[in-house]
N, C-alpha and C positions, 0 to 999 in steps of 0.2 A: 824540723819543722816548722811549717807556718809560721811569720811571724804575727800573724792575724788573725794566729787557734791558740787556745789554752790547751794545755795537755789537764789528761784530771786530778794528777796533784797540784798543779796548779788553782784549778777549780774547785776543790777542796781547800782551798786554801783561802778561797779568797769568798765563799762560802761560809765560812768558820768563821773570820772577819767580821765578813756584814752580821750572819746571826747574834756572833758576842753583841757586837755594838747595841745590834737589834735591844738583845733582854735587857743586856744593862742600861739602856735612857726607857726603854718602857719600862722596867719596873722604878726607875726614880721618877718619871712622867705623874704613875700609879700612887707611891707615896706620897706624895706632891695633891694631884688632886684628891684621892681621899680628905685628907688634911685640913686643903685651903679650899678647895672649890674653884680652883683655878687650874683653867684649861692648857695644855704644853703650848699651842699660842699668847692667852694672856699673859702669861708670866712674859715670854717672850716680848710683847707691843707692851710692855709695863717697864722689865728689866732694862730695855734696848731708848724708852724716849728717859728713865733717870741716868744708865750709862752713855748713853753715846749725845745727850740734851740739853742737859741737867731740868728734866721733866713735859721737853716740849720738844715736836721736829715737824717739820712740812713732814706731810704725809707721804707725800714719795719719794723720801726719804727712808722713812722709816721703812717704806716696803721695801724698797732695792735692800736694805739691809738685815731684812730678811728671805728676800731671793722670792715675795708673795710678790702677787700681778696688782695691777691697784680695784678688780674688781674683790677680788679675796681677803683684802685689806679692808677693804672697803662694807664687805658686809659682817666681817668678825667687830671692826669699830662699833656699828652698828649693834651689834650685841653687848661689848663692854660700853656703849654711853648707856644703856640700858638698865647695866648693874652698877649704873655712876663712878664705872670705874675711870674711865675718859671721858674727856670732851672733846669736842672739836669745833677749831672755827675757824673762818678765813680769812685770810690773809688780808692785808688794808692797801699794801705796796705794787700785791702783784698779785696773779690766778693763784691758787692753791689753798691749800687749809692744812692749818698744823691743826697736830693734838700735844692732849694736854694732858699728861696724869694730872687726879682728881687727888683726892687726899682721903679718901676709901679707896683707891688706886694704892695708894702710898705703904696708907698700914695694910692691904695684901701683901705687894711684895715682900714689908717689910713681915710680915710674917709668913710667908713663902720662903727665904732664904735659908733659916736654917734650916728648914722640914728638908729638902733642896740637897744642902751643902751634908747633912744626915747620910741622905740616900746616896747622894755619891759615892759616902767614906766605906756606909757598910753592902754594897751591891757590888762597888769599884773597887775604891784604895784600900780597900783590906780583904780583900781578897790576891792585892801582889806581894812579892817580894820588894828588895829594893832594886837588885836587877832586871827587876821583871820593868820597874819607874826608867828605870837608866834605856833599853831597849825602846821602850813606849816613847822616851823622849828624843831617840834616837829617828826612831823612826815616823814620828812626828815631824822632824826637823827640815828631816830630806824628804819628806813628799812635802812640806810647802815650802822647797825649797830651788824642786824635783822640777825638770823640766817643764815649760807646762805645751807640751805638741798635742794638736786636738786633732781628732777624731781621723781620719785618713778609710773611706770608702774604699774596701781592698777589688772595687772589680771596676777601678776608675786607674 
């Protein structure tokens, strides 16, 4: 079989992996949104501001950490500013903008963390046996440190 093609079993495995992740992640986001009013993006931004920047980050660093383009992040931050979750201020020293979590943003994040933890436990962790945890851990380690080969055009 050609290395650039997947057989039916490989494709089924890939589809199961993606589907499982999407279902679990979707359930966690749904629980969080229903209980807090935060979207996945809101939570991601607030969490990164605290985790990576002690409450503030350059807008470009935030965009990079989320793998979002500048325009998408800018639009999302505008909506969050209107809700009082973050504020943006130009940096004095050079070009750029700093994004700062507000007290309302901190409160929203603090209220979201236990809900997210409970949802992860309910929709993911409680479904796993010890052997599953070991297998997932090994797989995560393998794929994290595995070869980073870039896509090769099969027609090249």
